[in-house]
Each structure stands twice: as structure tokens, then as C-alpha cells.
N, C-alpha and C positions, 0 to 999 in steps of 0.2 A: 914247707908248711906256710900257707898264706894266712896272714892275720887281717881280718876284716875290720874296717873302721866302725866305731860305735856311732849310732844315730838314733834320734828320737822319732817316735811315730808322727806322721803328718797331722793326725787329728789333734795333736797337742800343740801344734804351732799356731801362733797368733797372726791373724791377718788384719791389718788396719784398713779402715774404710777409705776408698780412693777419694782424692780431692775433687769437689764438684766445680766445674769450670763456669757454671751459670752464675756463681756468686763472685766472679772475678771483677776487678775494677775496670773502669773504662779504658785506662791506658793499657792494661794487660790484654783486653779484648782487641784493642787496636793493633797491638803487636802481633797477636795471633793471626788476625785477618791479613796482615801484610799488604794492605791496599786493595784487597778484593771487596766488592760490593755485593750483598745478598740480593737475590732477585725478589722483586715485590710480589707478594701473593695476590691473586685475583680476588680473594675474599676479604682481604684487609681493606679498611677505608682509605680513600685517597688522601685525606688530611687527618691530622691528629685529632684526638678527642677534645683537647683544649681549644683548638682552632674552630672545630665544628660547633662547640657550645657557644663560642663568641659569635659566630655567624647566625646561629639560631636566635640568640638574644636580639641581634640587630634586626633580623627579619620579623620577629614578633613585635618589636617596637614600631617598625615600619608599617606593619599591618594594622596595629592599633591606631597609629596616626592617620592612616588612610580611612579607617572606619569612622573615626571621630570627625574627620573633615567631610566625609560623605553624609553623615548624619546632620552636621551643621548646615550643609548646603540644602539637604532635603527639608530641614525645618524652616529655612528662610526662603525657599524657592517660591512659595505661595505669595510672598510679599514683593517679589522682584518685578520690574517692568512698569510701564506706564499704566497698564490695566491690572496691576497687582492688587491683591486683597489688602484692605487697610488693616492696620494693627489696632485691635480693640483694647481699650484701657478702661477698666472699671475704677471709678473714683469713689472711695468709701471714706467718709469722715467719721472720726471716732470721738469727736467733741461737738457740742452744740454751737460754739462760737466760730466755726470754720465757714468761710465763704467759698463755696466751690467755684463759682463763676470767676472770682479773682484768681484762683489757682490756675484755671484753664487759660485765662488771659495772660498770666505771667509766663506760661509755657510758650504761647504764641508770640509774645512781645520779644522774647530773647532772640528770635530768628526773623522778626518782622513779617510774620504770616498772619493772615486773617482766619478767624475761627467763626464758623457759621453753623446754623442748625440745618440738618438734612431735611426734615419734614416737620410739619406742624403737629402731626399726630404722634410722632415718636420723639422721645426725649434723648436724641443722639446729636452730639456736636462733632463736626469733622474739621480736619485741618490737613492741608497738603504742605509738606516741607520739601522745597526744592533743594535745600542744602543737603539733606540726607536721602533725597530721591525716594521718598515713601510717603504714605498718608496715614493719618491716625484718626480713630473714632473714639470719642469719650462717652462713657455711660455714667453720668452723674447719679448718685444715689442720695436721697435725703437722709438726714440724721435720724437715728433711732427707727430705722425701717429694716429689720434683720432679713425678712423674706425677700425684699427687693435687693438687698446687698448679696444674698446668696444667689439669686437669679442672675445678677450682673456678673459676679465672679465665676459662675458656672460656664458662661459663654465668652469670657474675656481671655486675651493672651497675657495681659499684665494686670496687676492690681496695684493702684496707687493709694496707699494708706496715709491719710492726712491726720497728723497729731497736733494738738494744741500746745504751744509753749507755755501757756499760763494756766490752763485748766487740766486737771488730771482726768484720766480715762475712767469712766464710771463702770460699775459692775456689769451694766448692760453691754458696754464696749468690750469688756473681757469675755463675756459670753459670746459675743459676735465673733471675736477672733478665734475662740475655740471651735465655734461652728464652722468657720471658714477653714480651719485646720482639719477638721474632721471630714468636710466635704471634698477637700482636695484644693489647695491654694495654688493658683498660677504664680508665675514669677512676680514677687512682691517688691515694691519700692516704697520706702518710707520718706515722708517729707513733712515740713511744717509750712503753713500758709504764709503769704507775704505779711510781714509785720513791720511796724514803725519802731523807732527808738523809744517812743513813749510806752509802747506795749512791752518791749523787751530790751533791756540795756545791752549794749555791745559787749561789756565785760562779762555779763552773766550768760551770754548766748552760747559760748562753748560748753559750759557746764550743763546747760539745759539740753543741748543736743546730745551730750554724752549720756545724760540720764535717760532720755528718750530712746537712745540706741540700746541701752541695757534692758529697757522694758520690752522693746519689740523683738530683741534676740531671744527672749523667753519663748515666744510663739514661733519665730522663724530664725533659727540660728544662722542661716546663710546671710543675714543682713550684715553689711560692713560699715554703713554710714547712714545718717539721716540728712537729707538734703534740705537746704534752706532756700525757699523760693523767693525770699526777699533779695538775695544776691543774684545778679544776672549770670554769674559763672555757674552757680549751683543749678539755676533754672536750665541753663544750656546742658549741663551734665545730666540732669534728669531727663531732658528731652532726648539726649544722645543715647541714654540707656534704654529708652522706650523705642527709639527709631532704628538703632543699629544692633541691639542685642538679640540674642537667640532666645525666644520664650521657652521656658521649661515645659516639658510634657506632663500633663495630668493623666495618670495611668488609665483611669476608667473611661476617659474620653477617646482613647486611641482606637481608631477604626470606626467611630460612631459619627455620623454626619449631623451637623446642626447649622442653622441659618439664623443670623440676626436680622430681623425685619427692618430694612431701611425705609420701606414703603409698604403700608398695609391698606388695601382698598377692598371694598365690598361690591360685588356685582349682583345682578338679579339672580334669584334662585338659590340664595344662601351660599354662593361661591365666594371664597376669600382669596384675594391675590396678595401674595407675600413676595417682595423683591429683596434679594440679598445675595451674599456670596456664600457658596457652600464651603464648609470647613470640616476638618476631621477626616471623614471617610467618604466613600461614594454614596450618593443619594439616588435611590431608585423609586420610580412612581409605583412600583408593585408592592412596596412596603408601606406601612402606615406611618403617620407622623403624630407626634404628641405635642400638644400645647399645654404648658404647665398650668395646673389648677383648673383645667377644663376637660381634658380627656384626649382620646385618640380619634383620628379622622382619616378619611380616604383622600388620596391625591389623584386627580383626574389627568393632569398633564403637567409637564415642565417645559417652559420656553426660555430661550436665551434673553438676557437683558443687558446688552453691551452699553457702556457709557458713551455719551456723545463725544465726538472728536472734532478738533478744529482743523479746517482746510485752509492752508495759507494761500493756495492758488486762487481762491475765490475772493472777490472784493469784500472787504470788511471782516475777513477771517471769521466767517459764520460757523457756528457749531452744527454739525451734521449728525443726525441720529441714524444708526444702522437699523435695518429691519430685524425684528425679533424672529427667531427660527425655532421651530418645534424640535426639541431635543429628545424627548421621550414621552410616552403615553402609557397609561395603565393597560395591561393585558389581562383580561378577565380570567383567562385560564390559569395563569400563574400568580395572580395578585392575591394578597392577604385579604381576609374579610374582617368585619367588625365583630364577629362572634367571639366572645371572650369566655363563655361558659358553655358547658354541655346542657342539653335539655334532659332533665331527670325523667326517667321512665318509671313511674310508680308501679306498673304491672310487673316489672322485672325484680321486684323485691321478693324476699323469702315469704312464701305463703304457708301459714300454719292453720290447722283445723281448730276452731274454738273449743274450749273445754266445756264440760257440762255445767259448771258453775257460771261461765260467761253466758251460755245460752239460757240458763234459768234466770239470770239477772236481766237479760234482754226481754224475756217474756213476762216479767213481773209488771204489776200495775203501776200507774203513775204515783210517785210519792211526792213528798214536800220538796225534796231537793232535785227533782227531775226538771229539765228544761223543756218548756212547751215547744212544739214545732213552729217553725217560722211560717208566717202567712205568705200567700202567693204574691210574688212581686216584691218581696222585702228581702233584706240581707239577713242571713241566719246569724243568731247570736252565739256567743261562746262564754264559757264560765271562767271567772277569774277569782282568785282568793286575795282579798285586800284587808288591811287592818280596819277596824271599826272607826267610823267617823271621818274617813278619808273621802274627799270629793271625787267626782267622776274624772275631773281633769287631772288630779294627782294620781288616780289609778291608771291613767293611760301611759304613764311613764314607767310602770312596773312591767318588767319583761316576763315572758312566760317561763315556766319552770324548765322546759326543755331547752331554752336558750340561755338561761342564767344558771351556770354551774360553778361559778367562781367561788361562792361561799358555801360550798358543799360540806365543808368540815363543820359548819354550824348546823347541827343535826336537826334543829327545829325548822329549817327551811325545806326539808324533804321528808320522806318517811311515809306515814300512814295516809290513807285516803280521806280521813276525817279532818274536819277543820277545827282549829282551836277556838276558844271562846272569844278571843279578841279579833277574830276574822269573820268576814261575812262574804256572801256570794253576790256578785253583780253580773248583769248581762251586758256584754260589751259589743257594740256594733263595730265591725272591723273597718268599714269604709268611713263611718262617721268619726271614728277615732283618728284616722289619718287626717281628715279635713279639719278636725278640731285642733290638732297639733299645729297646723299651719296658720289657722285663723286667730287663735287665742294668743294675745300678747299682754293682756292685763295681768298685773301681779295679784296673786291670791295668797293671803297670809295663812299659814298653817295653824292648826290648833295648838294650844299650849302643851298638851300631852305629847302630840306628835313632834313638836319642836324640841321638847326636852328629850324625847327618845332619840332623835337624830343627833342632838348635842352629845349625849352619852356615847352613842355609837362612834362619833368622830373622835372623842377623847380616848376611847378604848383602842383606837387603831395603833397608836404608838406602843401600848401595852401588848397588843397582839404580836407586834414585830419582836419585842423583847422576849416574849414567851416562845416564839418560833425559833429564836436563837438558843435559848436555854433548854427547851424541850422540843426538839424538832419533830414535827408530824404527830405528836402525841395529842389525843383527844379523849374526852370522857364518854363512856358508853351511856346512851340515854336510858332512863329508867321507865319512862312511860311508853316507849315504842320498842318492840322486839328488835334485837340487834340484827337478826337475819332479814328483817324487813327494811330497816334503816340502811344497812350495808349490802343490799341485794346486788348492786352493780359491782361490788368489789370482789376480788379473787385473791387466793393465797398463792405465793410463789416460793419455791424452795430456794431459788437463787434469782435475783433480779438480773444478773448478767447472762446466765446460761439457760434458764427455764424457757421452754418453748412458748411462743405467743404469736398467734396468727395475725398478721397486720391487716387482713381484710375481713376481720370478724366484727360484726355489729357496728358498722361504720355509720356516721350521721348522714343526713340528707345532703349536706354541703359537699360531701365527697362524690356524690353523683354528678355534681356540676363542674368539678375541676378536671384538669388534664394531668396525665401521668406520662413520663418519659420511659421508654423501654431501656435506653442507654443515653443518659444526658450528656456525657462527655463526647460520645461519638456524634450526637446531634450537633453539639456546639462546634466540633471540629469541621463537620461538613458545612455548617452554616458560614463559618469564616472563609472556607475555601470557595464557596459559591459567591460570597460577597466581593472577592477580589476581581471578578470579571464583569459584574453587572453594575449599572448605575453610572452617574455622571461624576467626573473627577472633581476633587476639591479644588477651590480656586476659581471656579466658574461662576459668573454672575448670572443668576437665573430669576425667573418669576414662576412661583409655584401656585397652582390652582387647587384649592382645598375645598372639599364638598361638605355640606352639612354643619358648618361652624355657626354657633349661636351668635347673636348680635353682641352680647356682653364680652365675648372673647376678643373682639376687635376694638373695643373702646380703649382710649388712652388711660394709662395707669402709671404708677410709680415704677413698676418693674419694666425692663425692656422686653419687647415682643421677640421671643426666641422660639424657633421651631426645631424640634429634635426628631430626627429620623429613627424609627424603631427597627430593630433587627427582626429577622423571621421568628415567628412564634412568640414574640415578646408582648403580644396583646392578650394572650391566653392566661387564665388564672390557674394557680396551683398553690401548694403549700410551700412557702419559702422559709428557710432557716437562716438566721443571722447570728454570728458570734459578736456579742456586745460586752462592753465594760462600762460600768456606771461612772458617771462624771464625779470626780472627787468634790466638786463644789456644790453638787446637788444635795439638798437637805430634805428631810422628811422621808416617809416610806413610799416605796414604789411596789405595789402589789400586782400579782399576775392578773391579767385581764382588765387592768386600769386603762381608761381611754387615753391614747397617746397619738402623736403625729409621727409617722414614719417617713423619713426622707431618704431615698436611695435613687441614684441616677437623676433623671429629670422629674421623677414622680414624687408626689406627696399624698399620703393616704391617712385616713382615720382608721386606726387599728386598735385591737384589744389583744396584745400579744400574750402568749403563754410561754413561760420561762422553764427551762430544764437545764440539767447539768451538762457541761461540755465534756462528755466522755466518748471514748472510741467505741464504735459499734458497727455492725454490718460485716465484720470480717469472719473468718472461719471459726465456728464455735460460738459466735455471738448472736444474740437475738434482736439487736438494734432497739433495745429498750433502755430508756433514759429517765432518770428520776425527775419528777416535776418539782419546781421550786415555787414556793408561795410568794416570795419576795425577791426583788432584784438587789442582791447584796453588794456591798462595797468590796473592792479588792479581788474579785473573782471574775473569771470569764464565763459568761452564761450564754446559752442559745435561746434566742427569741424566735418563736414560730408564729406565722401569720398566713392568712389567705391573701395573696397579692399576685399581680401579673408577673410573668416569668422574667428573669434577668439573666444575662450572660456575663461572664467575667467576674473578677474580684471587685465588685462595686462597693464603695464605702456607704455607710448608712448612719443615720442619726435618729434618735428617739427624743422628741420634744413633748413637753407638757404645757398645755394652755393655762394661762393665768387670767386674772381679771381684765388685763389689757391685752388685746390680741396681738399687739406689736412688741410685747416683751415675753416671749415664750421662755420656758425653763429647759435648759439642756439636761436631759436625764442620762443618756448613754450614747456611746459611739462604738462603731464596730464595722464589720465587713460581711458581705454576703457569703454564705457557706455553700448551700446546695438546695435544690428543690425536691427533697426526698419525701414522698408521700407515705412510705412505709416506716418512717421513724415513729416509734411508739413512745409517747410521753406518759409515763405512769405516775399517777398521784398516789402517794403512800400515806396511810394512816396507821398509827400504832395504838392498839388497845392495851392498856396497862392494868395489871392486877397486883395484889399484895399477898406475899406468902404468909398465910395465917398461921399454919403449923408446918414445921420442917422436921423430917426424920431422914438424915443422910441424903440420899438422892431423890427422895419423894417429898412433895410439898402439897399442902392444901391451900389453894389459891382462891381469893375472893375479890369482889369489886370489879372483875373484868366482865362478867355477865351477871344477869339478875333473874334468869329463869332457865330451867333445864333444857328447854327446846333450843335455845341459842348454843348451849354447850354441845349438844348433839350435832348441830348444824356445822359448827366450826371445829369439830373434833379432829378432822384429818390435817389441819394446818399445823405447821411446826411452831413451837414456842421457843423463845430465847430470853435470856436475862441480860441485864446491863453489865454484869460481870463476866459474860462470855459463855454461859451454859446454854445448851440446847436440849429440848425435850418435847414431849407430846402429852396430850390430855389422855388420862386413863379412864376416868369415870366421873359421872356427876354425883354430887353429894347434896341431898336435901332438895328443897324447892326454892332456895333464894340465890341460886347462881354459884354456889361453891362447887369446886371440882378438884379432883386429885390428879396431879401431874408428876411424871417421872422424867428426870434429867440425866445427862451423861456424867454428872459429877455431883459432889456435895453442894447444896444450895445454902447461901447465907440468909439469915433472917432479915438483914437489912437490904437485900437485893430486891429488884423489881422484875416481875414477869411480864413479858411483852409478846404481842402477836402483830405481825405486819400484814396489812391488806392493801391491794393495789387496784387502781381503776384507771383506764385510759381517758385522757382529757384532750379536748380540741380547742383551737382558737375560735374567735368569732369572725363573721364575715366583715370584710373591710369595704370602704367606699372612698371615693375621691375627696380630697380636701380642697376647699376654696377659701380665699381670704375672708370672705363675708360669712363663712361658716355654712354655706349652702353647697351641696354637691351638685355639680353641673356637668355638661358635656355628655359624651357617649362612652365614658370609660367603663361603666358597668352594664352597658346595654347588651342584650342578648337577642339574637335573631334565630328564628327557626328555619 
């Protein structure tokens, strides 16, 4: 008999997890390999990740260094060589005791170089520095001339700011620095003029320089020191910074050509010859040129203007002038024209058949208020409503109702067709009015009543701004004019952001004159691509022949004569929008459509901007409707809309307000060009308010919003809301005094206020060129058929 051994089932036996060799130590792996080397995979990198990261960092640094060196060479290439372009330095004094001529002579004395004037007609001083192998041109600006300072800094490579060690900078100097900062300040260098020990003690000099450095760093944080032109070493360092440094790039000038006129001569036939060096970008005779404060003009041709050279082989080392060569000429087929606006076709307007009332009114007999027909050979008259007692000269300054809509919230300026008792009808001759504006210069004192009325209106302006902040857009419904007549142009919207609004509905006559882009970004991209291949390269000294320039444009002035080349389409007018922020130092109220000076690029315009909220619009589900702002508020970014010539790129802008002295303008706001969107709808909102007279849960009887049943029936479809967040609708009219019953989505509080929002689209006014003397000149607004 065989006895079998006892054993357990295999399923009950424990099996431990085998040891993983991939977690072995380095020494264990080395023992296992026994000297064998694994074959390198073709997919694995040739070097380790750590080594590759180090190589990538070195390569990135090398590329950044090469790019920086290439940009430095490209920025200074225009100044290299014997025929290189001179470095332009704008010298701007910030105090009245500064002698500009002594400062320029101090710079020339430190290197024993002579400084001379280029031309009698141009206020430009030149100096050649053989030590630094370059040449300099100085544009001195008189003190307290902000527009001349802006013009000089706009065309300069460097700005030399002269500070007084004994007199503090005035508020006008602070405003000038803010304006230079907003326009785009070239590389700035701060210095004090040459002084004696009597003017400034040697012990106090370091403390004064430190204080001035702290002041100038507030406007230009890149400043590291203030040079003292009394010391020869500091004068030499100042000149070295101007002659050997790389001027910083002003963004808005990149790719745009401009020429500083070294010589300005006039030929027969109104042709102006301007000689200078092209800077910035390529200059083409097919594009228009802009002369600041005068307008845009045509270029007939561009010829070379090489500097005379000295021939040592000839006896006496005589200067030999090279023959000028024709570089480019305008091609009529591809050249831009001076047409800035479209010709409005009145026959293309919407035609409607007159109503029976209109036809009956036209067939009625002549009444007391009817205007008689004009006699043959005379100018037809037109009707104006003016206050009683006002003279014909004073009435000529009153704009027509169709052109003046900025005070539309004051209901007595619009509404019924009847005149008030304090108004009368006058017949105004259109042509005589224009001639009278130009010829009348004598002061005419207003009546006592009219003077008192204007004084009260001026004092109420600050109160209006406070009311607009406390009760935005709220107005009182007129009692003597029906609300549906007074607010006939307004409409109700369920949502300002999403409710549909046709941007081409009921447009004013100015929209028939402006241009619209189908795709602005694509046009801008094609324009820059086309500009790279056409025109004369920067750094070339040329003579430009300009046609049709008036005589006053070539007369000597405090500002340097600078010629700016316009890009394609930049002469045409459209609706421009700028994002602006109000200057913190600007006091007083700035109302929409107030007359201001708009400075952007090389242009200055007299504008009446319309302000609106800076909200996103135009995307999917949006209607591109933006709320109108009655005032330009502090601390917020606002969009200012004007009619102006087209601009490309992110150009800075300024809004200035004229004062009693034309040379001390007030800086109102600063900003940047946004886009030329003609479909942007600026909606002016008014809010009619009512008082809940009786309340029963969700139903309320409202009064004081309307004063007759016809208005209630007219505005019945528009949604109501309360200041506590309830929404509702008008149910029915009660009585004959404007009471109505309204139902809301929740219980209404007796202390709440019932509101109704109405909207109307507003437009800016037409702009014109600005000139120093206050007279629009040039061909900037000219229109050709």
C-alpha cells in the first residue's frame, strides 16, 4: 500500500511580485551590463536635453544680439558718410531767462567748430563736427511758443530741453512737456544754460542739478542726468550724446516721409521749391504732401540736390556743384488727386410723396409769416429764429437748428413749429452774412438783458455737469409741447447692446460727402506693402516742386518749414474715432461738441467732437451702438468722433482748447487713433421720469411723466423700468392730465422712480483746417468735381 504525500492546492499558494530591475542602482546596472554598450536609437536625440537647452539659450542670445546690432546700424546708417543726413536737434527752452544762442555756441566751442545759419528765410543753425564725423542742425524755438515747439519736436531726432537753474518751470512749461509727451517725444537730453558763479554758487550747483533731474524724470523717466553747459566737459558729453548716440524711434513716424526745408524758394506760377533730406520712409511724387496749418498739395517732380564737393586737384580747391538729376515725376494715371470729399447727389435721396396736409398748406394764401419770393437777380432769403432785441450781426453767429443739436436736451430749443414770444423772425441773406462776418471787426455791446441771460447760462454750466453726474440723462417732460412732437426723433430700445439698429438709416448730408472703407485693415496692409517698392529712399537730398502753394505758406515763421508726405487715401475725409483720456490738470467742464483743436500726426483741425462710451461693439450679436456722453469725464477712457482726413496706424492725438492768448492753449485730453468706422452708432439717451402716485402690489398709477393722453398712447409700446430694478409696461391712460396705469414684474415701492429710456443717433460737426492766425487756409478742405 502506497501512502501519498499531503499537499495544498496551488491556488492557495502565495506568489510574491518579482523584483523590477529598472529601479536598480547605477552600480547594479553596470554589473549586469558587464561592459556592453547599448546601441543608440535613431529616434533619440544626439545630445541630452540639458545640453540642448543650453545650446538653445546661447543661440537665442546670439540672435537677439545680432538683431539689436542690425537695428542700431540701420538707425544710424542715414547719418554716415560725408553726404550723410544731419542730425536734427530741437532746442526748447522751458524758462524765459534762457539764451538759446549762448547754448548753441557752447556746444560749438567745446570742439572748436563754427556754427552758421543755413538760410536767411529758415531759422536753422548748422554745425559740422569733424571729431565725431557727422553734422548737426539746430531748430531753436522761442520761449512760450507751444505750437512751434511741437512742430520742431515732430521733425527732430533729438530734443534738447533747457532748464533754468534759478527760475522754476511755469505751468505753461508743464503743459508743454505734457503735450510733447502726448505727441511722441524723440530722444530727450536735459541741460542748463551757461551760467556764472554770480548766478549759481558752485556749492549749490549739485543740489540744483539733482532737483532738476527729479523734475524732468517725472515726464521722461529715461533721463539719467542734467548736463551743465557751463562746464566744457559737460558740453562735450552733451555733444557726444547728440552726435554718436542712436536716436529713439517715434512709433507713429515709422515709414512716413518728411523733409525739413533747408531752402524754400518760390517760382513763377505758384510753384514752391523745397530742398532738404528725406527722412522716415520713401517719398513718392504720386502721393500728396502736407504743409502744417495750410493743407495738402500736389508734387509735380522731385530732383536731386547734392551738396557741393571740394576738388583738391584744381587750383584753389574750388567747390564744384554736381548737376541736379530728375529722380521722379508725377504720373497722372496713378497719382492721388486733391478730391477730399464726395459730391453729394441730392437726387439719390429717398423720395416721398407729400401728404394732403402738406399740399393743402402749400396751396394756402400768403399769411403774415410767409416769406415773399426773391426778386430777379437777388439772393433768396431764409428764415431764422432769434431772441428779441438781437442785432443782425449777433444773429449771424446763431447756427441753424439742423446744424446745432448739441443742446437738444434743452427742450425749448426744438419742438413745435411756432415761435416763442421772446423770438422774432428775420430774413437773412446768405451771401451778405458771409461777407459781413469777414468785414465787421468793431465791438458791439450786447443789451443788458442779453448780457444777463448769457451770464446766467455760463454760471449754470457747472451746475449742469453736477446734475449730469447725479442724475445721468434725466430730463423733465415739457408741459407746453406734446412729448411725441418734442421727442419725435427718439426711439425706444429694449436693449442698447443687442436691439437692431440700421447704421444707414436717416443719415445726415455730411455722410454723402465722406468715404467708407470696405475693409480698412486690408486696405492698410496693401498700402504698406505697396509703399515698400515705390518712392525715393530716405537719406537722399532732394528738391521737391510743389504746386498751388499760397504765398503765406512760404513766409518765414517761428516754426520750422517741414514737409510731410501723406500715404495713399490719407487726404480723403471720413468719420474718425479716437480713444482719449482727460488731462488731470484740466479744470472746468468739457461738453460734447465744444470747439477744440485736434492734433494728430502732422495735422491740426478745428473740430466739435462727439463723445461716447468706450465699449466693445461690432462683434457677433452686437449692434455697434454706443452710448453718447454729454461731458468728457475725468478718470475714464472715452471715444471722441470727428469728421477728419483718414489716418493709418496708431497715431497719438491731443485735444486742445483755445484761451484768450492763442499761444497758451489748454491741454484737454490725450489719446490714440482707434478706427475710421462709419457704422458706429452714437446713441444719445434721455430718461423720462415719473412718480408712482398709487401702488397696489405690481400695479402702479404713475404721474408727471406725461401730461396728455395722446403722449401716453404714443409711447405705450416702450418698456418701463424703475431705479430699484423693476421692469414693466403701460397698461392704460387715466384721465386727461397724463396719469397712466403700469404693471411691473414685481412689487413696486412707493419711494421708487419710474423711468423710460429714449434714444437718438447724434453726429459730429464738420471740421476745418486750423491756422495760427485762426484763419483756415490751403486746400485741405477743397473739393473738385
